[in-house]
Residue frames as qw, qx, qy, qz and C-alpha x, y, z in Angstrom:
[[0.796, 0.440, -0.373, 0.185, 100.94, 150.44, -128.94],
 [0.814, -0.502, 0.023, 0.292, 103.59, 148.85, -126.68],
 [0.070, 0.894, -0.414, -0.155, 107.07, 150.56, -126.78],
 [0.954, 0.213, -0.142, 0.158, 109.68, 148.63, -128.39],
 [0.411, -0.797, 0.399, 0.192, 113.31, 148.27, -127.36],
 [0.795, 0.550, -0.168, 0.195, 116.21, 147.97, -129.77],
 [0.664, -0.617, 0.300, 0.299, 119.56, 147.00, -128.09],
 [0.632, 0.742, -0.221, 0.039, 122.35, 148.11, -130.43],
 [0.777, -0.493, 0.345, 0.188, 125.56, 145.88, -130.13],
 [0.354, 0.760, -0.493, -0.233, 128.70, 146.20, -131.95],
 [0.939, -0.100, 0.330, -0.013, 130.02, 142.94, -133.26],
 [0.223, -0.639, 0.601, 0.425, 133.24, 141.90, -134.77],
 [0.030, 0.090, -0.896, -0.434, 131.82, 139.14, -136.99],
 [0.555, 0.053, 0.023, -0.830, 128.30, 139.65, -138.07],
 [0.693, 0.091, -0.640, -0.320, 127.79, 136.03, -139.40],
 [0.380, 0.004, -0.804, 0.458, 129.03, 134.58, -136.08],
 [0.152, 0.031, 0.462, -0.873, 126.80, 136.89, -134.09],
 [0.668, 0.028, -0.250, -0.700, 123.72, 136.13, -136.08],
 [0.700, -0.071, -0.709, -0.060, 124.20, 132.19, -135.57],
 [0.242, -0.001, -0.745, 0.621, 124.99, 132.82, -131.92],
 [0.362, 0.053, 0.273, -0.890, 121.73, 134.87, -131.22],
 [0.696, -0.005, -0.431, -0.574, 119.71, 132.39, -133.24],
 [0.531, 0.005, -0.806, 0.262, 121.17, 129.56, -131.02],
 [0.064, -0.133, -0.694, 0.705, 119.93, 131.29, -127.85],
 [0.144, 0.551, 0.771, -0.287, 116.35, 131.87, -129.24],
 [0.187, 0.643, 0.012, -0.742, 116.26, 134.99, -131.22],
 [0.670, 0.418, 0.575, 0.216, 115.07, 135.02, -134.79],
 [0.307, -0.117, 0.334, 0.883, 116.51, 136.98, -137.70],
 [0.344, 0.776, 0.388, -0.358, 114.25, 139.74, -139.14],
 [0.606, 0.136, 0.427, 0.656, 115.52, 140.11, -142.81],
 [0.128, 0.901, 0.383, 0.160, 113.54, 143.20, -143.23],
 [0.165, -0.964, 0.190, -0.086, 116.14, 145.12, -141.15],
 [0.799, -0.349, 0.412, 0.263, 119.15, 143.07, -142.12],
 [0.639, 0.752, -0.158, -0.017, 122.03, 143.53, -144.47],
 [0.798, 0.295, -0.329, 0.409, 125.70, 143.16, -144.75],
 [0.188, 0.453, -0.369, 0.789, 126.32, 145.69, -141.94],
 [0.361, -0.192, 0.494, -0.767, 123.61, 144.94, -139.52],
 [0.389, -0.235, -0.860, -0.232, 121.11, 142.29, -138.36],
 [0.486, -0.338, 0.245, -0.768, 117.92, 142.66, -136.39],
 [0.314, -0.010, -0.941, 0.127, 117.43, 139.85, -133.96],
 [0.556, -0.413, -0.143, -0.707, 113.87, 139.35, -132.47],
 [0.044, 0.091, -0.876, 0.471, 113.46, 138.03, -128.89],
 [0.123, 0.534, 0.767, -0.335, 109.78, 139.12, -128.69],
 [0.212, 0.803, 0.458, 0.318, 107.34, 141.50, -130.25],
 [0.119, -0.991, -0.028, -0.063, 109.01, 144.30, -128.07],
 [0.544, -0.689, 0.405, 0.255, 112.59, 143.24, -127.64],
 [0.795, 0.590, -0.030, 0.138, 115.06, 143.41, -130.42],
 [0.545, -0.542, 0.335, 0.546, 118.95, 143.26, -130.64],
 [0.575, 0.811, -0.111, -0.016, 120.50, 145.18, -133.55],
 [0.761, -0.360, 0.275, 0.464, 123.93, 143.65, -134.23],
 [0.329, 0.938, -0.036, -0.097, 126.01, 146.18, -135.97],
 [0.830, 0.246, -0.079, 0.494, 129.46, 145.86, -137.59],
 [0.478, -0.436, -0.118, 0.753, 132.09, 148.26, -136.06],
 [0.177, 0.140, 0.378, 0.898, 131.86, 150.44, -139.25],
 [0.262, -0.592, -0.588, -0.485, 128.05, 150.63, -138.86],
 [0.508, -0.660, -0.453, 0.320, 128.11, 151.31, -135.09],
 [0.435, -0.252, -0.017, 0.864, 130.48, 154.14, -135.62],
 [0.031, 0.458, 0.444, 0.769, 127.87, 155.92, -137.71],
 [0.417, -0.747, -0.433, -0.285, 125.80, 156.52, -134.60],
 [0.576, -0.804, 0.003, 0.151, 128.57, 157.62, -132.17],
 [0.362, 0.789, -0.411, 0.277, 131.98, 159.40, -132.20],
 [0.569, -0.624, 0.499, -0.192, 132.94, 157.57, -128.96],
 [0.156, 0.438, -0.879, -0.104, 135.29, 154.75, -129.06],
 [0.856, -0.125, -0.347, -0.363, 133.76, 151.24, -129.21],
 [0.456, -0.593, 0.592, -0.301, 134.49, 149.49, -125.91],
 [0.398, 0.235, -0.887, -0.020, 136.04, 146.16, -125.72],
 [0.714, -0.420, 0.000, -0.560, 133.22, 144.32, -123.91],
 [0.874, -0.004, -0.423, 0.239, 135.66, 141.50, -122.98],
 [0.498, 0.152, -0.394, 0.757, 137.59, 144.06, -120.93],
 [0.089, 0.028, 0.356, -0.930, 135.06, 146.60, -119.67],
 [0.041, 0.542, 0.839, -0.024, 131.43, 146.56, -118.86],
 [0.025, -0.079, -0.133, -0.988, 129.16, 149.16, -120.30],
 [0.616, -0.105, -0.103, -0.774, 125.79, 147.47, -119.92],
 [0.156, 0.004, 0.983, -0.096, 124.04, 144.37, -118.52],
 [0.533, 0.001, -0.373, -0.759, 121.12, 143.21, -120.45],
 [0.249, 0.021, 0.913, -0.324, 118.62, 140.98, -118.84],
 [0.507, -0.102, -0.625, -0.585, 115.77, 138.78, -120.53],
 [0.651, -0.197, 0.451, -0.579, 112.83, 137.21, -118.71],
 [0.331, 0.103, -0.900, -0.263, 112.17, 133.47, -118.94],
 [0.676, -0.297, -0.369, -0.565, 109.12, 131.43, -118.25],
 [0.924, -0.370, -0.093, -0.006, 110.82, 128.91, -115.84],
 [0.510, -0.659, 0.527, 0.165, 114.02, 127.96, -114.02],
 [0.786, 0.049, 0.555, 0.269, 114.49, 125.43, -116.70],
 [0.504, 0.815, 0.197, 0.207, 114.33, 128.04, -119.44],
 [0.254, -0.909, 0.323, 0.068, 116.93, 129.96, -117.59],
 [0.637, -0.411, 0.609, 0.232, 119.27, 126.95, -117.53],
 [0.703, 0.480, 0.477, 0.219, 118.35, 125.93, -121.29],
 [0.333, 0.937, 0.020, 0.103, 119.21, 129.48, -122.53],
 [0.331, -0.805, 0.487, 0.074, 122.52, 129.63, -120.72],
 [0.744, -0.150, 0.630, 0.167, 123.29, 126.14, -121.96],
 [0.660, 0.636, 0.333, 0.219, 122.59, 127.05, -125.59],
 [0.057, 0.979, -0.197, 0.004, 124.70, 130.22, -125.34],
 [0.462, -0.621, 0.615, 0.152, 127.69, 128.20, -124.12],
 [0.741, 0.158, 0.630, 0.170, 127.17, 125.66, -126.86],
 [0.495, 0.819, 0.244, 0.155, 127.03, 128.37, -129.45],
 [0.620, 0.307, -0.156, 0.705, 130.42, 129.82, -128.51],
 [0.259, -0.810, 0.016, -0.526, 129.32, 132.10, -125.62],
 [0.323, 0.183, -0.768, 0.522, 130.68, 131.92, -122.06],
 [0.568, -0.574, -0.557, -0.193, 128.24, 130.61, -119.41],
 [0.627, -0.701, -0.313, 0.132, 127.91, 132.25, -116.02],
 [0.422, 0.463, -0.232, 0.745, 130.35, 135.21, -116.07],
 [0.300, -0.489, 0.280, -0.770, 128.36, 136.45, -113.06],
 [0.148, -0.067, 0.896, -0.414, 127.14, 134.62, -110.01],
 [0.336, -0.393, -0.788, -0.334, 123.91, 132.42, -110.28],
 [0.248, -0.184, 0.325, -0.894, 121.12, 134.18, -108.33],
 [0.486, -0.284, -0.804, -0.192, 118.71, 131.80, -106.51],
 [0.160, -0.168, 0.499, -0.835, 116.28, 133.26, -103.94],
 [0.268, 0.265, 0.889, -0.258, 113.65, 130.71, -104.44],
 [0.409, 0.740, 0.444, -0.295, 111.01, 133.02, -106.02],
 [0.364, 0.872, -0.249, -0.213, 113.76, 134.41, -108.35],
 [0.847, -0.146, 0.397, 0.322, 116.34, 132.47, -110.29],
 [0.442, 0.878, -0.097, -0.154, 118.97, 133.92, -112.68],
 [0.781, -0.167, 0.350, 0.489, 122.02, 133.07, -114.56],
 [0.189, 0.875, -0.165, -0.415, 124.16, 134.90, -117.23],
 [0.811, 0.261, 0.373, 0.366, 126.11, 134.49, -120.44],
 [0.023, -0.681, 0.295, 0.670, 128.50, 136.55, -122.60],
 [0.796, 0.587, 0.117, -0.093, 128.16, 136.49, -126.36],
 [0.841, 0.190, 0.111, 0.495, 131.32, 136.05, -128.47],
 [0.260, 0.693, -0.019, 0.673, 131.95, 139.72, -128.37],
 [0.332, 0.032, -0.577, 0.745, 131.83, 139.86, -124.63],
 [0.378, -0.361, -0.070, -0.850, 128.32, 141.48, -124.25],
 [0.005, -0.018, 0.862, -0.506, 126.87, 140.46, -120.87],
 [0.559, -0.259, -0.416, -0.670, 123.33, 139.06, -120.78],
 [0.252, -0.054, 0.810, -0.526, 121.28, 137.78, -117.75],
 [0.520, -0.230, -0.665, -0.484, 118.32, 135.50, -117.97],
 [0.160, -0.148, 0.598, -0.772, 115.80, 135.75, -115.10],
 [0.418, -0.387, -0.752, -0.333, 112.87, 133.84, -113.97],
 [0.082, -0.130, 0.536, -0.830, 110.60, 135.12, -111.19],
 [0.212, -0.480, -0.851, 0.008, 107.51, 133.76, -109.49],
 [0.085, -0.501, -0.125, -0.852, 105.53, 137.00, -109.45],
 [0.636, -0.601, -0.336, -0.349, 103.24, 135.93, -106.71],
 [0.819, -0.302, -0.261, 0.412, 105.91, 134.64, -104.38],
 [0.385, 0.235, -0.071, 0.889, 107.95, 137.88, -105.14],
 [0.305, -0.592, -0.169, -0.727, 104.82, 139.98, -104.21],
 [0.772, -0.563, -0.288, -0.057, 104.44, 138.05, -100.90],
 [0.734, -0.100, -0.198, 0.642, 108.09, 138.43, -100.03],
 [0.157, 0.419, 0.047, 0.893, 107.89, 142.15, -100.67],
 [0.548, -0.641, -0.252, -0.475, 104.71, 142.33, -98.24],
 [0.822, -0.471, -0.250, 0.201, 106.72, 140.71, -95.49],
 [0.567, 0.157, -0.124, 0.799, 109.76, 143.10, -95.88]]
């Protein structure tokens, strides 16, 4: 069985966060969703758990960081193509996120851009031509 990853994110407005993540391509799993949390599925192995601040505080005594002011994590999703990278960032911006808070990365065999969700959580979207990357590594 593949290992699963659940990225837990504190959100200030659960309804807004669900709509945002649906706009960038995740789907809601109602089995693990209630008025305090929502499970957003990116793939069979990648999930984002959107948690209200009260719910998030049940898992940690540490203060909840303001992701608009401080960075605690950079989350990266793979894409099938350069076009998918651009499309995902475009959908994020159209849904209320901020496009390209980081620099675009274009190395020919690898292309990436980023976005922030409405709560300031930083996501990268990356495409890589694995064969070209392997050849580049062999030359290095």
